[in-house]
Every structure is written in structure tokens, then in C-alpha cells.
KEKOL-942678 format. One line per field, with one value per residue (C-alpha): residue number from 1; x, y, z. Coordinates in Angstrom, 1 decimal. Layout:
# KEKOL-942678
num: (NUM	...) $
x: (X	...) $
y: (Y	...) $
z: (Z	...) $
# end
This chain:
# KEKOL-942678
num: (1	2	3	4	5	6	7	8	9	10	11	12	13	14	15	16	17	18	19	20	21	22	23	24	25	26	27	28	29	30	31	32	33	34	35	36	37	38	39	40	41	42	43	44	45	46	47	48	49	50	51	52	53	54	55	56	57	58	59	60	61	62	63	64	65	66	67	68	69	70	71	72	73	74	75	76	77	78	79	80	81	82	83	84	85	86	87	88	89	90	91	92	93	94	95	96	97	98	99	100	101	102	103	104	105	106	107	108	109	110	111	112	113	114	115	116	117	118	119	120	121	122	123	124	125	126	127	128	129	130	131	132	133	134	135	136	137	138	139	140	141	142	143	144	145	146	147	148	149	150	151	152	153	154	155	156	157	158	159	160	161	162	163	164	165	166	167	168	169	170	171	172	173	174	175	176	177	178	179	180	181	182	183	184	185	186	187	188	189	190	191	192	193	194	195	196	197	198	199	200	201	202	203	204	205	206	207	208	209	210	211	212	213	214	215	216	217	218	219	220	221	222	223	224	225	226	227	228	229	230	231	232	233	234	235	236	237	238	239	240	241	242	243	244	245	246	247	248	249	250	251	252	253	254	255	256	257	258	259	260	261	262	263	264	265	266	267	268	269	270	271	272	273	274	275	276	277	278	279	280	281	282	283	284	285	286	287	288	289	290	291	292	293	294	295	296	297	298	299	300	301	302	303	304	305	306	307	308	309	310	311	312	313	314	315	316	317	318	319	320	321	322	323	324	325	326	327	328	329	330	331	332	333	334	335) $
x: (-3.9	-6.3	-8.7	-8.1	-10.7	-9.5	-6.0	-6.9	-8.8	-5.6	-3.4	-5.8	-5.9	-2.1	-1.6	-2.2	0.4	-1.3	-2.4	1.3	2.3	-0.3	0.9	4.5	3.6	1.6	4.8	6.0	3.1	-0.6	-1.9	-5.1	-6.9	-5.6	-2.0	-2.2	-4.0	-1.2	1.6	0.1	-1.2	-4.6	-8.1	-9.7	-12.4	-9.8	-7.5	-10.6	-11.7	-8.1	-8.4	-11.6	-10.4	-7.4	-9.8	-11.9	-8.8	-8.0	-4.7	-5.5	-7.6	-9.6	-10.2	-11.9	-10.7	-13.2	-13.8	-10.5	-10.3	-6.7	-5.5	-2.8	-1.6	-3.6	-1.7	-0.9	-2.6	-1.6	-2.7	-0.2	2.5	2.1	1.8	5.0	6.8	5.9	6.6	10.0	10.9	9.9	12.8	11.9	14.3	13.5	9.7	9.9	8.5	11.4	9.4	6.4	8.6	10.0	6.5	5.5	8.4	7.4	3.8	5.0	7.7	5.0	2.8	5.9	6.7	3.2	3.5	6.9	5.7	2.7	5.0	7.4	4.4	3.0	6.0	5.8	2.2	2.3	1.4	-1.8	-2.5	-2.5	-4.6	-7.4	-7.6	-7.6	-7.5	-3.9	-4.3	-6.5	-4.0	-1.0	-2.8	-3.4	0.2	1.6	-0.7	0.5	4.1	3.1	6.3	8.4	11.9	13.2	16.8	16.6	13.8	13.1	10.5	9.9	8.4	9.2	7.8	8.2	9.5	6.3	6.8	10.4	9.1	6.2	8.4	11.4	10.9	10.9	13.9	17.7	18.4	16.3	16.5	13.7	13.8	12.1	12.7	11.6	14.4	11.9	10.3	13.5	14.6	11.4	12.0	15.5	14.4	11.6	13.9	16.4	13.6	12.3	15.9	15.9	19.5	18.9	17.2	18.5	16.8	18.2	17.1	16.3	13.6	11.3	11.0	14.9	15.9	19.6	19.7	21.2	19.2	17.9	19.0	15.8	13.6	10.7	9.8	7.0	5.2	2.8	0.3	2.8	1.5	-1.5	0.9	2.8	2.2	3.8	2.9	4.1	7.6	7.7	6.4	9.0	11.8	10.4	10.6	14.2	15.2	13.5	15.5	14.0	11.6	11.0	7.7	6.2	3.6	1.5	-1.0	-3.1	-6.6	-9.2	-10.9	-12.8	-14.1	-13.0	-11.7	-10.6	-7.8	-6.5	-7.1	-5.9	-3.6	-1.5	-3.0	-2.3	-4.5	-7.8	-7.1	-6.4	-8.4	-7.1	-6.7	-4.5	-2.3	-2.1	-1.1	1.7	3.0	2.8	4.8	7.3	7.7	5.8	3.0	-0.1	-2.3	-5.8	-8.2	-9.6	-11.5	-9.9	-12.0	-12.0	-9.4	-9.4	-6.3	-4.7	-2.2	-0.6	-2.9	-0.7	-0.2	0.4	3.6	4.6	5.9	3.9	6.0	9.3	8.4	8.4	4.8	2.8	0.6	-1.8	-4.1	-6.6	-8.1	-11.6	-12.9	-10.7	-12.4	-14.3	-12.4	-11.8	-9.8	-6.6	-3.9	-3.8	-2.1) $
y: (-0.5	-3.4	-5.4	-9.2	-10.1	-7.6	-8.8	-12.3	-11.4	-9.6	-12.5	-15.1	-13.0	-12.8	-16.4	-18.0	-18.7	-17.1	-14.0	-13.6	-13.7	-11.0	-8.7	-9.2	-8.4	-5.2	-3.9	-3.3	-1.1	-1.2	-4.1	-5.3	-8.5	-9.4	-8.7	-11.0	-13.8	-13.8	-13.7	-16.2	-18.6	-18.9	-18.2	-14.8	-15.9	-17.3	-14.3	-12.0	-14.1	-13.7	-9.9	-9.6	-11.3	-8.9	-6.1	-7.1	-7.1	-3.5	-4.9	-3.7	-1.0	-1.4	1.4	1.4	3.0	2.3	-1.4	-2.3	-2.7	-1.8	-2.9	-1.3	-1.9	0.1	3.2	3.4	1.6	-1.4	-4.0	-2.5	-2.4	-6.1	-6.9	-4.9	-6.7	-10.1	-9.6	-8.1	-11.4	-13.6	-15.5	-14.7	-17.1	-20.1	-19.7	-19.5	-16.0	-14.9	-16.4	-14.2	-11.2	-12.4	-12.9	-9.6	-7.9	-9.7	-8.5	-4.9	-5.2	-6.2	-3.3	-1.0	-2.4	-1.8	1.8	2.4	0.9	3.3	6.3	5.3	4.8	8.2	10.5	12.4	13.4	13.5	17.0	16.8	13.4	14.8	17.7	15.4	14.3	17.7	21.4	22.3	25.9	26.0	23.8	26.1	29.3	27.7	26.6	30.0	31.8	29.5	30.6	34.2	36.4	33.8	33.5	29.9	29.1	25.4	23.5	19.7	18.2	14.6	12.7	15.6	14.0	16.5	19.1	21.4	22.6	23.4	25.7	27.2	28.1	29.2	32.7	31.8	29.6	30.0	26.5	23.5	19.7	17.3	13.6	10.9	7.2	7.5	8.2	9.0	11.7	13.2	13.5	15.6	17.6	18.5	19.5	21.8	23.5	24.1	25.6	27.7	29.0	27.8	27.1	27.1	23.7	20.3	16.8	13.4	9.8	8.4	6.8	9.2	6.9	7.0	10.2	10.8	14.1	15.5	15.8	19.1	20.9	22.3	25.1	23.8	20.2	19.5	16.2	16.8	14.1	11.5	9.7	7.9	6.0	4.5	1.5	3.3	7.1	7.7	6.9	9.9	12.2	10.8	11.5	15.0	15.7	14.4	16.7	19.8	22.4	23.2	25.8	24.3	23.7	20.7	21.1	18.1	17.9	14.9	13.7	13.6	10.2	9.1	5.9	6.0	2.4	3.0	5.1	2.1	-0.4	1.7	4.4	2.7	4.6	2.5	4.5	6.4	9.5	10.5	11.8	14.6	12.4	10.0	12.7	14.5	11.2	10.6	14.2	14.0	10.7	12.5	15.4	17.8	20.3	19.6	22.7	24.1	23.4	26.2	26.3	27.7	27.2	23.6	22.0	22.2	23.7	22.9	25.5	27.4	29.3	32.4	34.4	32.2	30.2	31.1	28.5	28.1	28.6	27.9	24.4	22.5	22.5	20.7	22.4	20.3	21.0	18.3	17.8	16.9	14.0	13.6	14.4	11.7	11.5	8.1	9.2	8.5	6.3	2.9	0.7) $
z: (40.4	39.2	41.4	41.6	39.2	36.5	37.1	36.6	33.3	32.1	33.0	31.3	28.2	27.9	29.1	25.7	23.1	19.9	22.1	23.2	19.6	18.7	21.5	20.4	16.9	17.8	19.5	15.9	15.0	14.2	12.3	10.5	11.0	7.5	8.4	11.5	9.6	7.2	9.6	12.1	9.4	11.2	10.1	10.4	12.8	15.1	15.0	15.5	18.5	20.1	19.4	21.0	24.2	24.2	23.7	26.6	28.9	27.7	26.1	22.4	21.0	17.8	15.3	11.9	8.6	5.9	5.8	7.5	11.3	12.8	16.1	18.3	21.9	24.3	25.6	29.3	32.2	34.3	31.7	29.2	31.7	32.4	28.8	28.0	30.8	29.5	25.9	26.8	28.5	25.5	23.9	20.3	18.9	21.1	20.6	16.8	17.0	14.8	11.9	12.9	12.5	9.2	7.9	9.2	7.3	4.2	4.5	4.9	2.2	-0.3	0.6	0.3	-3.0	-4.4	-3.2	-4.8	-8.1	-7.9	-7.3	-10.1	-12.6	-11.7	-11.0	-14.2	-13.7	-9.9	-9.3	-11.5	-9.9	-6.3	-7.4	-8.4	-4.9	-3.3	-4.1	-3.8	-4.0	-1.0	1.1	0.0	1.0	4.4	4.8	3.6	6.1	9.0	8.4	8.0	7.9	9.9	8.4	8.4	8.4	7.6	6.3	5.9	3.5	4.4	1.4	-0.7	-3.9	-6.8	-4.4	-4.4	-0.9	-1.5	-4.2	-2.2	0.8	-1.2	0.1	3.7	4.2	3.8	2.9	2.6	1.9	0.7	1.3	-0.8	-1.5	-5.3	-7.7	-10.3	-8.0	-7.0	-10.7	-11.4	-8.1	-9.2	-12.7	-11.1	-8.7	-11.5	-13.7	-10.9	-10.2	-6.7	-5.6	-1.9	-1.8	-2.6	-2.6	-1.6	-1.5	2.0	4.0	5.7	8.7	9.2	7.2	6.8	8.6	11.8	15.0	16.0	12.8	11.3	12.1	10.0	9.0	6.5	5.9	2.9	2.0	3.2	6.4	4.6	2.5	5.5	7.8	10.7	10.3	13.9	12.9	10.6	13.4	15.7	13.2	12.5	16.2	16.3	13.4	14.7	16.8	20.3	19.0	15.6	13.8	12.2	9.5	8.6	5.6	5.4	5.1	7.8	8.3	5.1	3.8	0.0	-0.5	-4.1	-2.7	-0.8	-3.7	-6.6	-5.3	-2.6	0.4	3.6	5.8	5.1	7.1	10.6	13.6	15.5	18.6	16.8	15.6	19.0	20.6	18.2	18.6	22.4	22.4	20.1	22.5	20.3	21.5	19.4	19.6	18.9	15.9	13.9	10.6	7.5	4.4	2.9	5.2	9.0	10.3	13.8	14.7	17.6	20.0	19.3	16.0	12.9	12.8	16.5	18.8	22.1	25.3	23.5	22.7	19.4	18.1	15.3	12.9	10.8	7.8	7.7	4.0	4.2	2.1	-1.0	-4.3	-5.9	-9.0	-10.8	-13.8	-12.0	-13.2	-11.4	-13.9) $
# end
């Protein structure tokens, strides 16, 4: 419950057309000031002022990634409940807000097109390129250790790229499928699987935020260095949870928070790493049990409290390997 003064502050913050538009846009996912400026057609100082007022009313939360400030709707609480109720009752068509959504889609489409172009240009050298960012050998050892002797009937690799994890875990699964949007990446993945003599894995084209797979079909879902390329990483975690069987396991590999802006500018990274708390929140929202943190060499591993690869209490669980700061290597293709 809110006291009368706090309630008045929340209602005043909501009761302004631009701030209502901002709240409606944030229901579509986290956005930067730059995103909102482009969509709303207003100056950055003005948009920042509106965000400040929404933040003071506990309606939005600000977080920093490098030099970029991101904003999301605050989770839970009475203020969020009121905001959701108001936004749900807005007539998008009559208020011209449909144009906001069209411009938001255009902003995101442009960003996705840049990323797709980057993947297409670098597909043939992707494994070597990724190795410049992180030490793949250390990460792969950590992932194999997490699975231990666990036998996987069905595996799904979201954002499979060149199919490296399908190769790595070939001795663990009976069948596997890798999903990726890039035809160039998939062509290389197929060639690599054929060269390795792996006939139990297949790859197909699809969007990792809405993969063409059945619900509750997979014992293991992997998301290997994918989330930082996406505007809405939580959508992939949600889809991974949908695809998992009741006692399935989700493995996530990605960067811990860092401030290397050149990865955003030159290598299509949309996000500069993720904090434990953020991933834990997304996992909880998706119905996954996110469990303890432990050190394991260069990366940090977040894994089950029990033995490696075990589910906890029969629930679906999430295991993450956080890569510490990416290697400072500038001999990367960017053009």
C-alpha cells in the first residue's frame, strides 16, 4: 500500500502524455535514452527529465552499461501495478501511439540488421574471432565439467553459430538441434558437423526469441555468447524455459558486466555484459531456478548446489558461466 503523498506522486508522474508514451514503450522491453529520443522525436534533455520523474516515482529503474544508460519498468510494487493498469487501458490507435511502436520497431530492426550484417561478414572466421574475445578452452572445460557424466536425450542450442557446442557435447546427447538466423553461420555449422562425423545433430534457421521447437521437449538448452547481441535477452531465457522438460537444464555463457565500448561500436554487441541479479530475475520470471555462484578459474560459474549437472528438487535450473572482461584485442574484423 502507498501513503497518500506517495500515491499522488505516482499519479502525477503517470499523468503526462510523454511519460505515458514512455511507460507504454518500456512494456516492450528495456530501452536507452537514445532509443526513446529517436522514437519520441524529442530532445535528449527532455526525455531524460521525464525519465528522472518516472524514476523518482519508482516507476522505472535505470542501469548503466558502459557509457549507455538503460531503463526498464520497475519490477513489482504498487506503482508498477498502477502503471500496468493505466497502460493496458490506453487506446494505442486513437492516441497515435501506434506510430511510436512503428518507430521502435524501426530502431530495433536497424540494430538487428547491423548485427546480421556483422555475422554474415565474419561467419567464415567466427570461431577464431570469438576466441579473440575470450579463452574458449577454459569456457568449454567449465561447461563439460558442469554436465559431468549426465546423459542428455535431447539438446537445443539457441544461437548455435558455427555449431561449436553441438560438437563439444556430441558425446552427451542422443539428438540435438541448433537454431540460428544466419544462413552463413548455418552453412559452416553443417560442414563442421559433417567433417566431425556427427549425425545426431542438425541445424535449422530460426529466431532465437521465437524458436521453431516444441514446448517441453529438451533436457538441455544452451545459450552460448548470444544474449549480449540482443535487445531483449530475457525473451531467449523465456523461450529456453518453454523448450525445457520439467527437470531440464539451461546453460548460459556470456560476459559479466564490462565497459568495452568498442565491442558495441565495432562488433554488434547490444549489451555490455550481465549482472547475476539481472539473469536471476529473468530466470525467476521464466520459472527457472537460478542457483549458487562458485569460482572456476577465469570465468565465474553459477551452478546447482548439488553435484555438477544435477537438477535441484526436480525443478528446471539455470547454470551460467560468466566470462570476466573480454580480451582487449583490437585485431578484429569490423568492416
